[in-house]
C-alpha positions in Angstrom: -191.0 28.4 122.5 -189.3 25.5 120.7 -186.0 27.5 120.6 -186.2 28.2 124.3 -186.9 24.5 125.0 -183.9 23.5 122.9 -181.8 26.0 124.8 -182.7 24.6 128.2 -182.1 21.0 126.9 -178.7 22.0 125.7 -177.9 23.6 129.0 -179.0 20.5 130.9 -176.9 18.2 128.7 -173.9 20.4 129.1 -174.2 20.5 132.8 -174.5 16.7 132.9 -171.3 16.3 130.8 -169.4 18.7 133.0 -170.6 16.9 136.1 -169.5 13.6 134.7 -166.1 15.0 133.8 -165.6 16.4 137.3 -166.7 13.2 139.0 -164.1 12.0 141.5 -163.6 8.3 141.9 -162.6 6.8 145.2 -159.5 4.7 145.8 -158.7 1.4 147.4 -155.6 -0.6 148.2 -154.5 -4.0 146.8 -151.7 -6.3 147.9 -150.3 -9.2 145.7 -149.2 -12.6 147.1 -147.2 -15.1 144.9 -147.9 -18.7 146.0 -147.7 -20.5 142.6 -144.8 -22.9 143.3 -143.3 -23.4 139.8 -143.9 -19.9 138.5 -141.0 -17.4 138.3 -141.2 -13.7 139.3 -144.4 -12.0 138.4 -144.7 -8.4 137.3 -148.0 -6.7 138.2 -149.2 -4.1 135.8 -151.9 -1.6 136.6 -154.3 -0.3 133.9 -152.3 -1.9 131.1 -149.3 0.4 131.5 -147.7 0.9 135.0 -145.7 -1.8 136.7 -146.7 -1.5 140.4 -145.1 -4.6 141.9 -142.9 -7.6 141.4 -143.3 -10.8 143.4 -141.2 -13.9 143.6 -142.6 -17.2 144.9 -143.6 -17.0 148.6 -143.3 -13.2 148.5 -145.9 -10.5 149.0 -145.9 -6.9 147.8 -146.8 -3.8 149.7 -150.3 -2.3 149.3 -150.8 -0.5 146.0 -153.4 2.1 145.4 -156.0 1.8 142.6 -158.9 4.0 141.5 -162.5 2.6 141.6 -162.8 4.0 138.1 -160.4 1.4 136.8 -159.5 -1.7 138.9 -157.4 -3.6 136.4 -154.3 -5.6 137.2 -152.5 -8.2 135.1 -149.6 -10.4 136.2 -146.9 -11.0 133.6 -144.3 -13.8 133.5 -141.7 -12.0 131.4 -143.9 -10.8 128.5 -146.7 -13.3 128.9 -149.9 -12.4 130.7 -150.7 -15.2 133.0 -153.6 -14.0 135.2 -155.6 -10.8 135.6 -158.0 -9.0 138.0 -160.6 -6.8 136.4 -163.5 -4.9 137.9 -164.1 -6.9 141.1 -166.9 -5.9 143.4 -164.6 -3.9 145.7 -165.4 -0.9 147.9 -163.9 2.5 148.3 -161.2 3.0 151.0 -160.9 -0.7 151.6 -157.9 -3.1 151.4 -157.8 -6.3 149.5 -155.4 -9.2 148.8 -154.8 -11.1 145.5 -153.3 -14.5 146.1 -151.9 -16.4 143.1 -151.8 -20.2 143.5 -151.5 -23.6 141.8 -148.8 -24.3 139.1 -148.3 -22.2 136.1 -150.3 -24.4 133.7 -153.4 -24.2 136.0 -152.7 -20.9 137.8 -155.5 -19.4 139.8 -156.3 -16.4 141.9 -158.0 -15.9 145.2 -159.4 -12.4 146.1 -160.0 -11.6 149.8 -161.0 -8.6 151.7 -158.3 -7.6 154.3 -160.8 -5.9 156.6 -160.2 -6.9 160.2 -160.7 -5.7 163.8 -157.9 -4.6 166.2 -156.0 -7.4 167.8 -156.8 -7.9 171.5 -154.1 -6.9 174.0 -151.3 -9.4 174.1 -152.6 -11.2 171.0 -152.3 -11.2 167.2 -155.0 -11.9 164.6 -154.3 -14.7 162.2 -156.2 -15.8 159.0 -155.5 -19.2 157.4 -155.7 -19.5 153.6 -155.5 -23.0 152.1 -153.9 -22.9 148.7 -153.0 -26.6 148.6 -154.6 -28.1 145.4 -154.0 -31.7 146.3 -155.5 -31.8 149.8 -159.0 -32.8 150.7 -158.8 -30.6 153.7 -156.1 -29.1 155.9 -156.1 -28.6 159.7 -153.6 -26.2 161.2 -152.1 -26.8 164.7 -149.9 -24.5 166.7 -147.6 -26.1 169.3 -149.7 -29.2 169.0 -153.1 -27.6 169.6 -155.6 -27.2 166.8 -155.8 -23.6 165.6 -157.9 -23.9 162.5 -160.4 -26.7 161.6 -160.3 -28.3 158.3 -160.2 -25.9 155.3 -160.5 -27.3 151.8 -158.7 -25.9 148.8 -160.3 -22.7 147.8 -161.2 -24.0 144.3 -162.6 -27.4 145.5 -166.0 -28.2 144.0 -168.8 -26.3 145.7 -166.3 -25.0 148.3 -165.4 -21.4 147.3 -166.2 -20.0 150.8 -164.4 -22.6 152.8 -160.8 -22.2 151.6 -160.0 -19.6 154.2 -160.8 -18.7 157.8 -161.8 -15.5 159.5 -159.2 -13.6 161.6 -158.7 -15.5 164.9 -156.9 -14.2 168.0 -153.7 -16.0 168.9 -151.5 -15.3 171.9 -148.2 -13.6 171.0 -145.3 -16.1 171.2 -143.2 -18.5 169.3 -145.0 -21.4 167.5 -144.3 -24.6 165.7 -147.0 -24.9 163.1 -148.1 -28.2 161.5 -150.7 -29.2 158.9 -152.8 -32.3 159.2 -154.3 -33.8 156.0 -154.8 -37.0 154.1 -152.8 -38.7 151.4 -154.4 -41.7 149.7 -157.0 -41.7 152.6 -154.2 -42.0 155.2 -153.8 -39.2 157.8 -150.5 -37.4 157.7 -149.0 -34.5 159.6 -146.4 -32.1 158.2 -144.2 -29.9 160.4 -144.2 -27.0 158.0 -143.2 -23.9 160.0 -141.0 -24.0 163.0 -140.1 -21.4 165.6 -142.3 -18.7 164.0 -142.6 -15.5 166.0 -146.1 -14.1 166.3 -146.1 -10.6 167.6 -148.7 -8.8 169.8 -150.9 -6.4 168.0 -150.0 -7.6 164.5 -152.2 -9.3 161.8 -151.1 -12.2 159.7 -152.1 -14.3 156.8 -151.1 -17.9 157.4 -150.8 -19.3 153.9 -150.4 -23.0 152.9 -149.1 -23.4 149.4 -147.5 -26.0 147.1 -148.5 -29.7 147.3 -148.7 -32.2 150.1 -147.5 -35.0 147.9 -144.9 -33.6 145.7 -141.2 -33.6 144.7 -138.7 -31.0 145.7 -139.6 -27.5 144.5 -143.3 -28.1 144.8 -143.5 -29.3 148.4 -145.9 -27.9 150.9 -145.0 -24.6 152.5 -146.7 -22.6 155.3 -145.9 -18.9 155.4 -146.8 -16.3 158.0 -147.3 -13.1 156.1 -147.6 -10.0 158.4 -149.9 -7.2 157.3 -148.4 -3.9 156.4 -150.3 -1.0 157.9 
């Protein structure tokens, strides 16, 4: 009786091991965006071995596939690891963005889901992401009309959910974008992106990076990053 019981236990354990070995993990896609103003080209390494992307300042990669079994990316500046993404709470068959921001000495990351609806006819969908560390809040205007209300820096105290907008519809066309903020309690407006073409049916990240009050090389930038489908 005991021998028979041990036999069945062995069979059960063997089946469990085989099932575990045969388990198929789902996949997802990740895109990398480099918005750290004084940081040179970053090399993105997956699972500690494979270089999957390289991004210079103000550049974004294509989407890269990763297994849910091992979501592990590290950004290297030459041979130095500067920031990593490990085991986030991401879902199968979804798309995500990793934004790198702030200067090299205080470099940070922002992880966002790229899930969105289809753009309405004749319009694009636009999401604003505020990666400006020295602004209390930033308002984005398009051709003089407010497009996004004040968004604080993503890492501002008690403000993690307010550093970015949802995807908002915007008529296709050519736009001059400006950012309104405050410097030393005084309101200022920066003309940051001129004659930007926004195309019907497309989806964009509108990303503010750099510093509002900075010298050349660190100055504020606004970049319209189209989604790759």
